[in-house]
ZAMAR-710056 format. One record per residue (C-alpha): residue in three letters; x, y, z. Coordinates in steps of 0.5 Angstrom, whole numbers, plus 2048, in hexadecimal, padded with zeros to 3 digits. Layout:
# residues N
pt code ALA | X X | Y Y | Z Z $
...
# end
This chain:
# residues 92
pt code MET | X 7CE | Y 9A3 | Z 77B $
pt code GLY | X 7CA | Y 9A7 | Z 780 $
pt code LYS | X 7CB | Y 9A1 | Z 785 $
pt code ILE | X 7D3 | Y 9A2 | Z 784 $
pt code LEU | X 7D3 | Y 9A9 | Z 785 $
pt code GLN | X 7CF | Y 9A8 | Z 78B $
pt code LYS | X 7D4 | Y 9A3 | Z 78E $
pt code LEU | X 7DA | Y 9A7 | Z 78C $
pt code THR | X 7D7 | Y 9AE | Z 78F $
pt code GLN | X 7D5 | Y 9AA | Z 796 $
pt code LEU | X 7DC | Y 9A8 | Z 796 $
pt code SER | X 7DF | Y 9AE | Z 795 $
pt code ILE | X 7E2 | Y 9AD | Z 78F $
pt code LEU | X 7DD | Y 9B2 | Z 78B $
pt code ASN | X 7D9 | Y 9B8 | Z 78D $
pt code SER | X 7D3 | Y 9B8 | Z 78A $
pt code TYR | X 7CF | Y 9BF | Z 788 $
pt code LYS | X 7C7 | Y 9BF | Z 787 $
pt code GLY | X 7C3 | Y 9C4 | Z 783 $
pt code PRO | X 7C4 | Y 9C7 | Z 77C $
pt code ASN | X 7CB | Y 9C8 | Z 77C $
pt code GLY | X 7CC | Y 9C2 | Z 780 $
pt code GLY | X 7D1 | Y 9BC | Z 77F $
pt code VAL | X 7D7 | Y 9B8 | Z 782 $
pt code CYS | X 7DE | Y 9B9 | Z 783 $
pt code LEU | X 7E4 | Y 9B6 | Z 787 $
pt code ALA | X 7E3 | Y 9B7 | Z 78F $
pt code LYS | X 7EB | Y 9B7 | Z 78F $
pt code PRO | X 7F1 | Y 9B8 | Z 78A $
pt code ALA | X 7F2 | Y 9B3 | Z 785 $
pt code SER | X 7F8 | Y 9B1 | Z 788 $
pt code GLU | X 7F5 | Y 9AE | Z 78E $
pt code ILE | X 7F0 | Y 9AB | Z 78B $
pt code THR | X 7F2 | Y 9A4 | Z 78A $
pt code LEU | X 7EF | Y 99E | Z 785 $
pt code TYR | X 7EF | Y 99A | Z 78C $
pt code ASP | X 7EA | Y 9A0 | Z 78F $
pt code ILE | X 7E6 | Y 99F | Z 789 $
pt code VAL | X 7E5 | Y 997 | Z 788 $
pt code GLU | X 7E4 | Y 997 | Z 790 $
pt code ALA | X 7DF | Y 99C | Z 78F $
pt code ILE | X 7DB | Y 999 | Z 789 $
pt code ASP | X 7DC | Y 991 | Z 78A $
pt code GLY | X 7DF | Y 990 | Z 790 $
pt code LEU | X 7E6 | Y 98D | Z 792 $
pt code ASP | X 7E3 | Y 986 | Z 790 $
pt code LEU | X 7E8 | Y 986 | Z 78A $
pt code PHE | X 7EE | Y 986 | Z 78F $
pt code GLU | X 7EB | Y 981 | Z 793 $
pt code LYS | X 7E8 | Y 97C | Z 790 $
pt code CYS | X 7E9 | Y 976 | Z 78B $
pt code VAL | X 7E9 | Y 977 | Z 784 $
pt code VAL | X 7E6 | Y 971 | Z 782 $
pt code GLY | X 7E0 | Y 973 | Z 787 $
pt code LEU | X 7E2 | Y 96D | Z 78C $
pt code PRO | X 7DF | Y 96E | Z 793 $
pt code SER | X 7E6 | Y 96E | Z 797 $
pt code CYS | X 7ED | Y 971 | Z 793 $
pt code GLY | X 7F1 | Y 96E | Z 799 $
pt code SER | X 7F8 | Y 96A | Z 798 $
pt code GLU | X 7F3 | Y 964 | Z 798 $
pt code THR | X 7EF | Y 966 | Z 792 $
pt code THR | X 7EF | Y 961 | Z 78C $
pt code SER | X 7EF | Y 967 | Z 787 $
pt code VAL | X 7F4 | Y 966 | Z 782 $
pt code LEU | X 7F5 | Y 96E | Z 781 $
pt code HIS | X 7F5 | Y 96E | Z 788 $
pt code GLU | X 7FD | Y 96F | Z 789 $
pt code GLN | X 7FD | Y 974 | Z 783 $
pt code TRP | X 7F7 | Y 978 | Z 785 $
pt code LYS | X 7FA | Y 979 | Z 78C $
pt code GLU | X 800 | Y 97B | Z 789 $
pt code ASN | X 7FD | Y 980 | Z 784 $
pt code ARG | X 7F8 | Y 982 | Z 789 $
pt code ILE | X 7FD | Y 985 | Z 78D $
pt code VAL | X 800 | Y 989 | Z 787 $
pt code ILE | X 7FA | Y 98B | Z 784 $
pt code GLU | X 7F8 | Y 98E | Z 78B $
pt code ASN | X 7FE | Y 992 | Z 78C $
pt code MET | X 7FD | Y 995 | Z 785 $
pt code PHE | X 7F7 | Y 997 | Z 787 $
pt code LYS | X 7F9 | Y 99A | Z 78D $
pt code LYS | X 7FE | Y 99E | Z 78A $
pt code MET | X 7FB | Y 9A0 | Z 784 $
pt code THR | X 7F7 | Y 9A7 | Z 784 $
pt code VAL | X 7F2 | Y 9AA | Z 780 $
pt code LEU | X 7F7 | Y 9AF | Z 77E $
pt code GLN | X 7FC | Y 9AA | Z 77B $
pt code LEU | X 7F6 | Y 9A7 | Z 777 $
pt code ILE | X 7F4 | Y 9AE | Z 774 $
pt code LEU | X 7FB | Y 9B0 | Z 773 $
pt code GLN | X 7FC | Y 9A9 | Z 76E $
# end
């Protein structure tokens, strides 16, 4: 958990305060932080770039049975993560 909070702090998603009254808080409004920002900070963008079954290449020549469906769904998921904010998650 500490490493995740540290990454989010380094990327200015969170502010961190040390000491007995320390803690963390959002560095900007929840309406300005997207799920995409958080995924990028914690795991990188492999989810949106790599083959779903782990093949070294996920191009048009790939023989992955899931390739075409994943390619389409990956774009939908990426766009959803770019639009969905922390505020929207809180309000649901």
